N, C-alpha and C positions, 0 to 999 in steps of 0.2 A: 349618356344614352347607352343602353345595353346593346350587345352585338345583335341580338334578336330584333330589337326595334330598328337598328340601323339597317339590317337586311330587309325588313319589311318596308322601310322608307325607300330603299333603292329599288325594290320590286315595283313599288307604286309609281316612282318617278321615271324609271327607265323607258316605259312605253311612250311617255310624253316627249322625252328627248328624242327618241327614235323617230317619232312622227313629225317632229319639227324639220328634220333633214337639213341638207346644206343650203337650200334656197330660202332667202328671207325677203319679204316684201316690206318696203318702207315708204312712208310719206305718200300714200295713195290719195289723189285728189281729182276733182272735176270742177269745171266752171259752171256756175248757175246758168240756166237757160230761160228763155222767154216761152210764153205759151205757144208761140208760132213756130218754135224750133222742134222738128221731129227727131233730131239727132243731137248728141252731145259727145264729148271726148273725155277719156280717162287717162290719167298719167300715174306712173309708179316707178320707184327705183327697185330693181331686182338685183339682189346681192347673192352671189353664189360662192360658198366656201368649199365646194366639192368639185366633182368632175363636170365636164361640159354637159349641158342639158339643152332642151328646146322648149320654148313656150308654144304650145299647139293651139290654144284657144282660150276663150273666157266666156263667162256668163254673169249676168247681173239682173236682179229682180226689177230694176228700174226700166229695162228696155226689152224689146222683143228678141234682139240679137246683139252680140258684141263681135266686132271684127278687128283683126290686127291690121293696122294701116301704117304706111310710111308717107311722108310728105316731103317734097323737095321743090326747088325752084329750077326751072329750065328756060333760059332765055327770057326771064321776067314773068314767066307763067308758072303758077303754082300747080304742081301735079301731085295727085294723091293716088295711091294704089293699094289694093288689098294684098296682104301677105299671107302665105300658107302657114308660116311659123317664124319665130324669132330665135336665133341662136343665142344661148347664154353661155359665155366662155367659162372654162374651169377657172376657179379662183378669180372671178371677174365680176363686173357689174354692167348692167344694161339699164339705161335711163329712158323710160317712155315719157316724152316731153312734148310741149307745144312746138310745132315747126319741124318735128322729126317723126320718129316711130311713136305710135300712140294706139290707144284703144278707141274705136268708134262705137258709141252706144246708139244703136239704130232702132228706131221705133220707140221713142221714149213713151212710157205709159202716163207720165205726168211731168211737168217741168221740174228740173232740178233746182231746188231752193237753197240759197246760201245758208250754211249752218247745218244742213241735212247730212246724215250719215247713211251711206248706201252700201249694202253688202256686195262684194265682188268675189268671184271665184276664178282663179287662173289655173289652167290645166297644162302640166308639163309632161314631157315624154318620160322622164325618169322619176321626178319628184311627185308625180301624180297631181291631184287637185289640192290647191292651197287657197284658203279664204283670207280675206282682209276686208277692211272697211274704208270706203272712199269718202273723204271729207269734201263737201261741196263748198267752194270758195266763191267770192263775188266775181261777177263777169268781168272779163278784161275788155277795156274800151275797144271799139272797132278800129282796126288797123294796127293794133298792138299785139295780136295773137302771135305767140312764138317769140316775142321779144323780151318778156319779163325776166328771163334768165340771163339776158345779155348785159343788162345794166349793172355797172359796178358802183356801189355806194360806199 
């Protein structure tokens, strides 16, 4: 490859690498919902190879709004609360998962069907807007939400 062609290739590739930034979204998924469910939940691994950042919000074409939520148990009672932001540590990872911090898909426009791919946009303080695709998986049996990651096989 000539120096001129190499330079041209670098000029074309550089903006793509810069746009990718230090935040990477991995393994985004949601569980399928029934026709009676007005809400769903989204999960994703957020990997940060750079400086600390904050997840400020999200949007999805499948729902009217998306909220950041945390879930915890308090004296045998499940408590869910809306979060204003989620801190993403420098050179760290945050897992949005069942039974913990997650995305609430509020006002579903249609049920989420197993095998469906749904576009999701996450907005970060420093990294800006990042897009990914949420894979819809089979529903988890009632009473098992938040437990599938705890089983060791």
